[in-house]
VEXKOL-483366 format. One record per residue (C-alpha): x, y, z. Coordinates in steps of 0.1 Angstrom, whole numbers, padded with zeros to 4 digits, always signed. Layout:
N
XYZ/...
This chain:
944
+0125+0649+0967/+0108+0620+0986/+0082+0644+0997/+0074+0653+0961/+0070+0616+0953/+0047+0610+0982/+0027+0641+0972/+0021+0626+0938/+0011+0593+0953/-0014+0609+0976/-0028+0630+0948/-0031+0600+0926/-0051+0582+0953/-0075+0611+0960/-0078+0622+0923/-0107+0599+0915/-0127+0612+0945/-0121+0648+0935/-0131+0643+0899/-0163+0624+0909/-0172+0654+0931/-0161+0684+0909/-0158+0668+0875/-0128+0676+0852/-0124+0710+0870/-0106+0690+0897/-0077+0688+0873/-0069+0725+0881/-0062+0714+0917/-0043+0683+0906/-0021+0704+0884/-0007+0720+0915/+0011+0688+0923/+0034+0687+0892/+0036+0724+0894/+0051+0720+0929/+0078+0698+0914/+0085+0724+0888/+0087+0752+0914/+0110+0731+0937/+0134+0725+0908/+0134+0762+0900/+0143+0770+0936/+0171+0744+0935/+0186+0759+0904/+0216+0775+0922/+0225+0741+0937/+0230+0725+0903/+0241+0755+0882/+0278+0749+0889/+0279+0711+0887/+0265+0705+0922/+0239+0679+0931/+0209+0676+0954/+0211+0642+0972/+0186+0624+0995/+0190+0589+1008/+0164+0568+1028/+0165+0532+1039/+0147+0509+1015/+0157+0472+1018/+0186+0472+1043/+0190+0434+1040/+0200+0438+1004/+0219+0471+1010/+0194+0490+0989/+0184+0526+0997/+0160+0551+0982/+0188+0570+0967/+0176+0603+0950/+0200+0626+0932/+0194+0657+0911/+0221+0670+0888/+0219+0692+0857/+0203+0666+0834/+0178+0654+0860/+0171+0691+0869/+0161+0698+0833/+0139+0667+0831/+0122+0676+0864/+0113+0710+0850/+0099+0694+0819/+0080+0666+0838/+0066+0691+0863/+0060+0721+0841/+0045+0704+0811/+0026+0680+0834/+0009+0709+0852/-0001+0726+0819/-0015+0694+0804/-0036+0687+0836/-0049+0723+0834/-0057+0717+0797/-0076+0685+0806/-0100+0705+0828/-0117+0718+0797/-0107+0691+0772/-0128+0663+0786/-0166+0665+0788/-0179+0665+0824/-0199+0633+0818/-0173+0614+0800/-0166+0579+0812/-0133+0572+0829/-0125+0608+0838/-0118+0599+0875/-0096+0570+0865/-0077+0591+0839/-0069+0619+0864/-0055+0595+0890/-0034+0576+0865/-0021+0608+0849/-0009+0621+0883/+0006+0587+0891/+0024+0587+0858/+0039+0622+0866/+0051+0609+0900/+0066+0577+0884/+0084+0598+0858/+0097+0622+0885/+0110+0592+0904/+0127+0579+0873/+0146+0611+0866/+0156+0616+0902/+0167+0580+0910/+0204+0574+0916/+0199+0537+0923/+0195+0517+0891/+0170+0493+0906/+0149+0522+0919/+0152+0537+0884/+0139+0504+0869/+0110+0503+0893/+0099+0538+0882/+0106+0528+0846/+0082+0500+0847/+0056+0521+0866/+0057+0546+0837/+0051+0516+0814/+0021+0504+0833/+0006+0538+0837/+0012+0546+0800/-0007+0514+0792/-0037+0526+0812/-0035+0561+0796/-0032+0549+0760/-0060+0524+0765/-0082+0551+0782/-0111+0545+0757/-0116+0509+0767/-0147+0506+0744/-0125+0511+0713/-0105+0481+0701/-0079+0504+0686/-0071+0518+0720/-0068+0484+0736/-0046+0472+0708/-0024+0502+0710/-0020+0500+0748/-0011+0463+0746/+0015+0469+0719/+0031+0497+0738/+0031+0476+0770/+0046+0446+0752/+0074+0465+0734/+0085+0487+0763/+0082+0459+0790/+0104+0435+0770/+0129+0463+0766/+0127+0471+0803/+0134+0435+0812/+0165+0434+0790/+0176+0466+0806/+0171+0452+0841/+0195+0423+0833/+0221+0448+0821/+0217+0468+0853/+0221+0436+0874/+0253+0427+0855/+0268+0461+0862/+0257+0463+0898/+0268+0427+0906/+0302+0434+0893/+0307+0467+0911/+0289+0458+0943/+0266+0488+0942/+0237+0499+0921/+0241+0536+0926/+0251+0552+0893/+0270+0581+0910/+0293+0554+0925/+0293+0531+0894/+0304+0559+0871/+0335+0564+0893/+0346+0528+0893/+0365+0509+0866/+0341+0489+0846/+0346+0452+0837/+0361+0446+0803/+0355+0421+0775/+0323+0404+0765/+0307+0409+0800/+0305+0447+0796/+0295+0445+0759/+0265+0423+0768/+0255+0445+0796/+0257+0476+0774/+0237+0460+0746/+0209+0450+0770/+0207+0485+0785/+0206+0500+0750/+0176+0477+0741/+0157+0492+0770/+0166+0528+0762/+0158+0525+0725/+0125+0506+0730/+0113+0533+0754/+0122+0561+0730/+0107+0543+0700/+0140+0541+0681/+0145+0515+0654/+0137+0487+0655/+0111+0496+0682/+0093+0525+0664/+0060+0507+0658/+0044+0513+0691/+0046+0552+0692/+0024+0560+0661/-0001+0534+0672/-0002+0550+0706/-0019+0580+0691/-0051+0562+0699/-0047+0578+0733/-0064+0611+0742/-0045+0641+0729/-0034+0654+0763/-0018+0620+0768/+0001+0623+0736/+0012+0659+0745/+0027+0647+0778/+0038+0611+0774/+0048+0611+0737/+0064+0646+0736/+0078+0656+0770/+0079+0627+0793/+0077+0589+0786/+0095+0588+0753/+0122+0611+0768/+0129+0584+0794/+0151+0564+0769/+0169+0596+0758/+0174+0606+0795/+0189+0572+0802/+0213+0575+0773/+0223+0609+0786/+0228+0596+0821/+0249+0566+0811/+0268+0580+0781/+0296+0598+0802/+0307+0563+0815/+0296+0539+0788/+0302+0558+0755/+0337+0543+0753/+0324+0508+0753/+0327+0492+0719/+0291+0488+0707/+0277+0520+0723/+0285+0546+0696/+0278+0523+0665/+0244+0512+0678/+0234+0548+0689/+0245+0564+0656/+0231+0537+0632/+0198+0533+0650/+0193+0571+0656/+0201+0582+0621/+0180+0555+0605/+0151+0564+0628/+0154+0601+0619/+0152+0595+0582/+0124+0568+0584/+0103+0589+0608/+0106+0621+0588/+0098+0604+0555/+0067+0587+0571/+0055+0620+0585/+0053+0634+0549/+0027+0608+0540/+0003+0613+0569/-0030+0630+0566/-0040+0628+0603/-0024+0657+0622/-0016+0635+0653/+0000+0608+0632/+0020+0635+0614/+0033+0647+0647/+0038+0611+0660/+0061+0602+0631/+0078+0635+0634/+0083+0626+0671/+0099+0594+0660/+0122+0613+0637/+0132+0638+0664/+0138+0610+0689/+0162+0595+0665/+0180+0629+0663/+0181+0631+0701/+0195+0596+0704/+0224+0605+0681/+0232+0638+0697/+0229+0627+0734/+0244+0592+0729/+0275+0600+0708/+0295+0610+0738/+0312+0643+0730/+0310+0675+0750/+0297+0697+0722/+0271+0671+0712/+0260+0668+0748/+0254+0705+0750/+0234+0705+0718/+0215+0674+0730/+0202+0689+0762/+0192+0721+0743/+0174+0700+0717/+0158+0680+0745/+0143+0712+0760/+0133+0726+0726/+0116+0694+0714/+0095+0691+0746/+0083+0727+0742/+0074+0727+0706/+0061+0692+0703/+0039+0694+0734/+0025+0727+0722/+0017+0712+0687/-0001+0682+0702/-0022+0705+0724/-0030+0726+0693/-0042+0694+0675/-0063+0687+0706/-0080+0721+0703/-0087+0715+0666/-0101+0680+0672/-0121+0693+0701/-0137+0720+0681/-0139+0706+0645/-0143+0669+0654/-0116+0659+0629/-0079+0659+0626/-0078+0651+0588/-0059+0679+0571/-0078+0672+0539/-0110+0683+0557/-0097+0713+0575/-0097+0748+0558/-0094+0784+0567/-0085+0781+0604/-0060+0809+0600/-0090+0832+0596/-0114+0816+0621/-0087+0809+0648/-0059+0835+0643/-0045+0832+0679/-0044+0794+0676/-0027+0798+0642/-0001+0820+0657/+0007+0795+0685/+0010+0767+0660/+0032+0787+0637/+0056+0796+0666/+0058+0759+0677/+0062+0746+0641/+0089+0772+0633/+0108+0760+0663/+0105+0724+0651/+0117+0734+0617/+0147+0753+0632/+0138+0789+0623/+0153+0819+0641/+0150+0833+0667/+0134+0803+0684/+0151+0778+0706/+0147+0751+0680/+0170+0771+0657/+0196+0775+0684/+0196+0738+0692/+0197+0727+0655/+0226+0750+0648/+0245+0736+0678/+0238+0701+0665/+0253+0709+0631/+0284+0725+0648/+0289+0695+0671/+0292+0671+0641/+0313+0692+0619/+0341+0667+0622/+0319+0638+0611/+0309+0646+0575/+0288+0614+0569/+0268+0618+0601/+0264+0655+0594/+0251+0648+0559/+0224+0625+0573/+0215+0650+0599/+0210+0677+0573/+0188+0654+0552/+0167+0646+0582/+0163+0682+0590/+0151+0688+0554/+0124+0663+0561/+0116+0680+0594/+0111+0714+0577/+0090+0698+0550/+0065+0681+0574/+0065+0712+0596/+0053+0733+0567/+0029+0705+0558/+0014+0706+0593/+0008+0744+0592/-0004+0744+0556/-0027+0714+0560/-0043+0726+0593/-0046+0764+0588/-0045+0773+0551/-0075+0779+0529/-0085+0749+0508/-0100+0758+0474/-0137+0752+0473/-0140+0742+0510/-0159+0762+0536/-0139+0776+0565/-0137+0753+0595/-0152+0769+0625/-0139+0758+0659/-0163+0780+0678/-0152+0798+0709/-0119+0784+0722/-0118+0783+0759/-0088+0802+0773/-0077+0772+0794/-0074+0752+0762/-0054+0779+0744/-0032+0791+0773/-0011+0759+0778/+0001+0756+0741/+0005+0793+0739/+0027+0794+0770/+0049+0766+0757/+0053+0783+0723/+0062+0816+0739/+0088+0800+0762/+0104+0785+0730/+0104+0819+0715/+0119+0836+0746/+0145+0809+0752/+0161+0815+0717/+0174+0850+0725/+0181+0839+0761/+0204+0811+0748/+0234+0825+0766/+0218+0822+0800/+0205+0787+0791/+0241+0778+0781/+0253+0788+0816/+0227+0766+0833/+0232+0735+0811/+0270+0736+0808/+0277+0714+0838/+0263+0684+0820/+0285+0685+0788/+0315+0693+0810/+0313+0657+0822/+0327+0647+0788/+0355+0672+0788/+0361+0708+0777/+0332+0723+0758/+0343+0740+0726/+0310+0755+0716/+0283+0775+0733/+0247+0782+0728/+0238+0815+0712/+0213+0829+0688/+0240+0844+0665/+0275+0829+0660/+0282+0848+0628/+0284+0834+0593/+0294+0799+0602/+0291+0766+0583/+0264+0755+0608/+0243+0786+0598/+0247+0778+0562/+0236+0742+0567/+0206+0755+0587/+0197+0777+0557/+0202+0749+0533/+0179+0726+0554/+0152+0752+0555/+0154+0758+0517/+0155+0721+0510/+0124+0715+0532/+0105+0743+0516/+0114+0730+0481/+0104+0695+0491/+0070+0708+0503/+0066+0729+0471/+0071+0698+0450/+0046+0678+0470/+0024+0674+0439/+0049+0659+0415/+0064+0639+0444/+0031+0625+0456/+0034+0592+0435/+0069+0587+0449/+0058+0594+0484/+0030+0568+0480/+0054+0541+0465/+0086+0547+0484/+0081+0532+0518/+0102+0517+0545/+0108+0480+0534/+0085+0468+0562/+0063+0493+0580/+0068+0493+0618/+0033+0483+0625/+0034+0456+0598/+0066+0443+0613/+0051+0441+0648/+0021+0423+0634/+0043+0398+0615/+0064+0391+0646/+0034+0386+0669/+0016+0364+0643/+0048+0343+0640/+0048+0339+0677/+0012+0329+0677/+0018+0303+0650/+0048+0290+0668/+0028+0287+0701/+0000+0268+0683/+0026+0245+0667/+0044+0238+0700/+0010+0234+0718/-0002+0209+0692/+0029+0188+0697/+0033+0190+0735/-0003+0194+0748/-0018+0161+0738/-0036+0153+0770/-0010+0127+0781/+0002+0132+0817/+0033+0110+0811/+0042+0131+0781/+0039+0163+0801/+0061+0150+0829/+0086+0135+0805/+0091+0169+0787/+0094+0187+0820/+0119+0162+0833/+0140+0162+0801/+0143+0200+0802/+0153+0198+0839/+0180+0173+0830/+0192+0192+0799/+0193+0228+0812/+0203+0228+0849/+0219+0194+0846/+0240+0205+0816/+0250+0236+0835/+0262+0215+0865/+0282+0192+0842/+0299+0222+0825/+0306+0241+0857/+0313+0212+0881/+0310+0235+0912/+0324+0209+0936/+0361+0210+0943/+0365+0185+0971/+0361+0147+0966/+0327+0134+0975/+0322+0111+1005/+0296+0086+0991/+0287+0071+1024/+0297+0071+1061/+0286+0036+1071/+0282+0004+1051/+0244+0004+1059/+0238+0035+1039/+0247+0020+1004/+0226-0010+1012/+0195+0012+1019/+0203+0032+0989/+0204+0001+0967/+0170-0010+0981/+0155+0024+0973/+0169+0024+0937/+0157-0011+0930/+0122-0003+0943/+0121+0028+0922/+0131+0009+0890/+0106-0019+0897/+0078+0006+0903/+0082+0018+0868/+0076-0016+0854/+0049-0027+0877/+0016-0037+0860/-0006-0036+0891/-0014-0003+0907/-0012-0017+0943/+0022-0032+0936/+0035+0001+0922/+0021+0020+0952/+0039-0004+0976/+0071-0001+0957/+0069+0037+0958/+0062+0034+0995/+0094+0014+0999/+0114+0043+0984/+0098+0066+1010/+0106+0042+1039/+0142+0038+1026/+0146+0076+1026/+0134+0076+1062/+0161+0050+1070/+0187+0072+1055/+0176+0100+1078/+0180+0076+1107/+0215+0066+1096/+0225+0102+1092/+0213+0111+1127/+0181+0130+1120/+0154+0113+1141/+0129+0141+1137/+0130+0139+1099/+0129+0102+1100/+0099+0101+1122/+0080+0126+1100/+0090+0107+1069/+0078+0074+1083/+0044+0089+1093/+0039+0108+1061/+0047+0077+1040/+0023+0056+1060/-0005+0081+1057/+0002+0085+1020/-0001+0047+1015/-0035+0048+1033/-0047+0076+1010/-0035+0057+0980/-0054+0027+0991/-0086+0047+0993/-0081+0061+0958/-0072+0028+0942/-0106+0014+0951/-0121+0034+0923/-0094+0026+0897/-0088-0005+0877/-0066-0032+0893/-0040-0030+0865/-0024-0002+0845/-0031+0001+0809/-0010-0022+0787/-0003+0007+0762/+0031+0015+0776/+0052-0011+0757/+0084-0026+0771/+0104-0001+0751/+0086+0029+0765/+0091+0015+0800/+0128+0014+0795/+0127+0050+0782/+0109+0060+0814/+0135+0042+0835/+0163+0060+0816/+0146+0094+0821/+0142+0086+0858/+0179+0076+0862/+0191+0107+0844/+0168+0131+0863/+0177+0114+0896/+0214+0119+0888/+0207+0155+0878/+0189+0163+0910/+0217+0147+0931/+0243+0167+0912/+0223+0199+0917/+0221+0192+0954/+0258+0186+0957/+0266+0216+0936/+0243+0239+0956/+0260+0227+0988/+0295+0231+0974/+0286+0266+0960/+0279+0281+0994/+0302+0310+1001/+0287+0326+1032/+0280+0309+1065/+0246+0292+1067/+0221+0309+1089/+0211+0275+1103/+0244+0274+1122/+0228+0299+1146/+0197+0278+1151/+0209+0256+1179/+0218+0286+1200/+0186+0304+1190/+0165+0274+1198/+0177+0273+1234/+0180+0310+1241/+0149+0324+1223/+0128+0293+1215/+0134+0277+1250/+0138+0242+1235/+0164+0217+1226/+0147+0201+1196/+0161+0224+1169/+0138+0211+1142/+0106+0217+1161/+0116+0250+1175/+0125+0262+1140/+0090+0253+1128/+0071+0269+1157/+0093+0298+1166/+0124+0307+1144/+0105+0302+1111/+0070+0303+1124/+0058+0326+1096/+0068+0299+1070/+0049+0273+1090/+0018+0296+1092/+0018+0300+1055/+0021+0262+1050/-0008+0257+1073/-0029+0280+1052/-0019+0260+1021/-0030+0228+1039/-0064+0243+1047/-0068+0254+1011/-0058+0220+0999/-0083+0202+1021/-0110+0225+1009/-0100+0218+0973/-0100+0180+0977/-0134+0181+0994/-0149+0203+0967/-0138+0178+0940/-0153+0148+0957/-0185+0159+0976/-0216+0161+0955/-0233+0178+0984/-0222+0201+1013/-0196+0184+1034/-0210+0203+1064/-0244+0188+1060/-0261+0162+1082/-0238+0134+1092/-0247+0098+1082/-0267+0081+1108/-0254+0049+1123/-0273+0018+1112/-0286-0006+1138/-0260-0029+1152/-0265-0066+1159/-0295-0075+1181/-0275-0092+1207/-0253-0061+1212/-0284-0038+1213/-0302-0061+1238/-0273-0063+1261/-0277-0027+1271/-0240-0020+1271/-0218+0005+1253/-0203-0010+1222/-0170+0003+1208/-0162+0000+1171/-0199-0002+1164/-0195+0006+1127/-0180-0028+1121/-0215-0043+1124/-0227-0021+1095/-0202-0037+1070/-0209-0067+1049/-0193-0099+1061/-0169-0099+1031/-0157-0064+1040/-0150-0071+1077/-0116-0081+1090/-0116-0096+1125/-0078-0092+1127/-0080-0055+1118/-0108-0049+1142/-0089-0065+1171/-0057-0047+1162/-0076-0014+1160/-0092-0021+1194/-0058-0027+1209/-0037+0002+1195/-0061+0030+1185/-0063+0046+1219/-0026+0041+1224/-0019+0059+1192/-0040+0089+1203/-0021+0090+1236/+0012+0087+1217/+0002+0116+1195/-0004+0138+1225/+0030+0127+1239/+0047+0137+1207/+0028+0170+1207/+0038+0180+1243/+0074+0166+1242/+0083+0178+1208/+0099+0210+1221/+0128+0191+1236/+0126+0156+1220/+0117+0142+1186/+0081+0150+1178/+0060+0181+1176/+0025+0191+1164/+0030+0179+1129/+0042+0144+1139/+0016+0141+1166/-0011+0151+1142/+0000+0124+1117/-0001+0098+1145/-0036+0108+1155/-0046+0108+1118/-0034+0073+1115/-0055+0063+1145/-0086+0078+1127/-0076+0059+1096/-0075+0026+1114/-0109+0033+1129/-0123+0040+1094/-0107+0010+1078/-0119-0013+1105/-0155+0001+1109/-0163+0020+1077/-0177+0054+1073/-0202+0051+1102/-0173+0043+1125/-0155+0074+1113/-0184+0096+1124/-0183+0078+1158/-0146+0084+1161/-0147+0121+1150/-0182+0136+1154/-0168+0171+1147/-0167+0185+1112/-0133+0186+1094/-0138+0223+1086/-0143+0231+1123/-0110+0213+1132/-0091+0230+1104/-0105+0265+1113/-0098+0259+1150/-0062+0249+1143/-0055+0279+1121/-0072+0303+1145/-0052+0290+1174/-0019+0294+1156/-0027+0329+1144/-0042+0338+1177/-0010+0328+1196/+0009+0352+1174/-0016+0380+1179/-0015+0375+1217/+0022+0377+1218/+0020+0410+1199/-0006+0424+1223/+0014+0416+1254/+0043+0437+1241/+0064+0412+1220/+0066+0407+1183/+0042+0385+1163/+0047+0348+1170/+0074+0355+1196/+0078+0328+1222/+0082+0331+1259/+0081+0309+1290/+0056+0307+1318/+0068+0292+1351/+0042+0271+1369/+0040+0249+1400/+0013+0223+1402/+0005+0199+1430/+0020+0164+1426/+0039+0176+1396/+0059+0203+1410/+0077+0231+1391/+0078+0232+1354/+0078+0258+1326/+0054+0262+1297/+0066+0276+1263/+0039+0297+1246/+0048+0284+1212/+0031+0251+1224/-0002+0268+1215/+0010+0274+1180/+0021+0237+1178/-0014+0227+1190/-0028+0246+1161/-0005+0226+1137/-0017+0194+1154/-0053+0203+1148/-0048+0214+1112/-0031+0181+1103/-0059+0161+1119/-0085+0182+1101/-0067+0177+1068/-0067+0139+1074/-0103+0139+1085/-0113+0158+1054/-0094+0133+1032/-0110+0103+1050/-0145+0118+1046/-0140+0127+1010/-0119+0100+0995/-0132+0074+1020/-0167+0080+1034/-0180+0099+1004/-0167+0074+0979/-0183+0047+1000/-0216+0065+0998/-0213+0067+0960/-0205+0030+0958/-0235+0022+0980/-0258+0044+0960/-0246+0029+0928/-0252-0006+0942/-0287+0002+0954/-0295+0017+0920/-0283-0014+0903/-0302-0037+0927/-0334-0017+0923/-0331-0017+0885/-0326-0055+0886/-0356-0059+0908/-0378-0039+0885/-0366-0059+0856/-0375-0091+0874/-0410-0078+0882/-0415-0069+0846/-0407-0104+0836/
């Protein structure tokens, strides 16, 4: 089975290439792929004929206990035959249906084969999650097929509507699957069906969600609107997706789950009410259509309602009738859609008011259509008659349901006659429609399907033997499939339905006004448009209220929702059971108090610099808490990050007003304080609840052992970053590089890799002395911008800071530090040089471009991982190298140090990019603005 799925995948990939080379004729070759699935299922018939199953299991996601579990039983065997057989015929039909030069032929062929593979995976999946994956793949591929004619708005609209309805239903179904699988501990349906299901509201909710998915896929009320609109798709798509494959997915799911879930409270009421209503509404709508495809589409909706009732009611006799009707419907409806395609292909129209005389100009096509329509109407000796009689017999003990089924069948007979009469009869005063020469490859697929429906009727006994294992899942089967059961009530009801349908068609003239006036209270398409319009209006209303361009309002709404939804859940659940230890030492509440007071004061600060310093106090207080809790690595990193952040804030504040706007009144500030307190409490409660909810052992408990044994270091934090979780660190480095590029692109008006600013001339005495001058940039600053104290301090500790950063880098594997902390210290050294000497001093301190440093760091980290793979290990795997150097002696080198050096360079490059963008580039803008103002003032003076 897995080989078949892979074969479909490979064929879907190469299909566009084949079609570009051979044109639509490549569809003959592609048709062999679903035909292979059909032949494989035929060969496997003995394995499932007596209730057996063909099972294959392959590893999928071992960490989650998920496998590619494939299983073919009687129901999935039948669906495999339909998916493969009808798919092969439709692809062969496409070879002559599409013009060789039509746009999108290559894409269509690939998507069509991919859809067949996804549908095959759906019917063979034993794992509910695998079934859902294939379910959504059919949704996506059907979207592409329905919207094949991308230049037509109707196709795009129809594809979007089908995607919206079926995707939302699929998401609801996924939640139901998750509820069942979580309770049972497995997602394999073959195992779930053998276990006791949960009772009460839990199972009711799960069942209702699954029914939403099944009914939406099969276009059952209230989800019928998308199927008639989907007739904008090419006719071969309608013949396959909307007759034999996609719309059958919901019915198949009902058939799969009914043996276990039919006893659940809402299952039968929902299935019966929705199915019967759909049957009546679809049949009545079909009588009003003048487009042959729309007539068949609404008829398909009606037949899907019938299949939903029969397959989902959960009795053995109904199940047998259901699988027979499933087969019959696929045969006659696919044939009729292909017949419509031949008519449309030759006549250029599907309007039955414009067609006339096809029974004379296309007699063979007429015979094929009559056979298929007769099976749809339930006339003997076709398979449709056998299945319809079995349906009536199965509901003999439910008079009300049986009466509705008979009425629905009357409508089916009426629109079947309407189809044949409108398409093939002579119209008074109209010239005969000439289809020209019909290619055998266009006529053979519908003819073969119609003949199979004819042959299967007399062979109902053999068919009963093959299909019986499925209804036996419900218990003893009292009925059997046969062409002749004698003079039974079911036969009388069949005759009554045929006579009633013929009479209804004969009275079409007098009933025409009633047909025009009597409609469903809200048409399906109109209902969908009303719902989507209401959503659009609601979105506009919500947007007009919430999206007002106010950042405080946005943050306030987000934080209020955070406090209300997760916070409310924590309050209701209260996951912690043990009493909380608020602090371990008296110093901890003191630091906490300082942090809280600083945060509250920051909200009410009127000066930006004051607010920034108060926020910095909260960061330093957090670092102190790390110290008190014995986390020196985290504390060191927090101190450095907070210091660097303050420096960046200072650079930004230069271009902002000194004070905040006075618009936030005192009352609004108290509102903000209140929100802050509530959100802070919520986040604390969520943290405590998450820690208390842990059930399994934390994987971090193994980190100390792994750090020594595999990472060859005693600093667990640093070894985790560069070895145990090195992939996470590599991803974060990529994010830092992207962030640096983004910041620079927002600030620089010109290329940041262009020529560097040239240093201005320093003081004459320094230049005449003929000696090297350190911190030269200070001489370029205006006297008011220079700080002698800052320059002296920078001269004293800048080099020491760089050396200290290297110490943290090389000692971080066994002591607090590492590449990240070392890079931050080096960045602070560069920041001091810039603050003391200006943008020219920054160039003197770091003459290399920031992009070069960032790229070198990322390349070094990635390269260390690649090298470890090349030498025989896994990516980013660490090892030790024993060395002996003179004067130093023996020591060992851990290869993850090179990864850490890359982190060190990336952090420095990020800081350098920030300093050159928010610092040096902003300085240049200020200088340019000052020179422009000075020049303008000078010109004004000269004018005076």
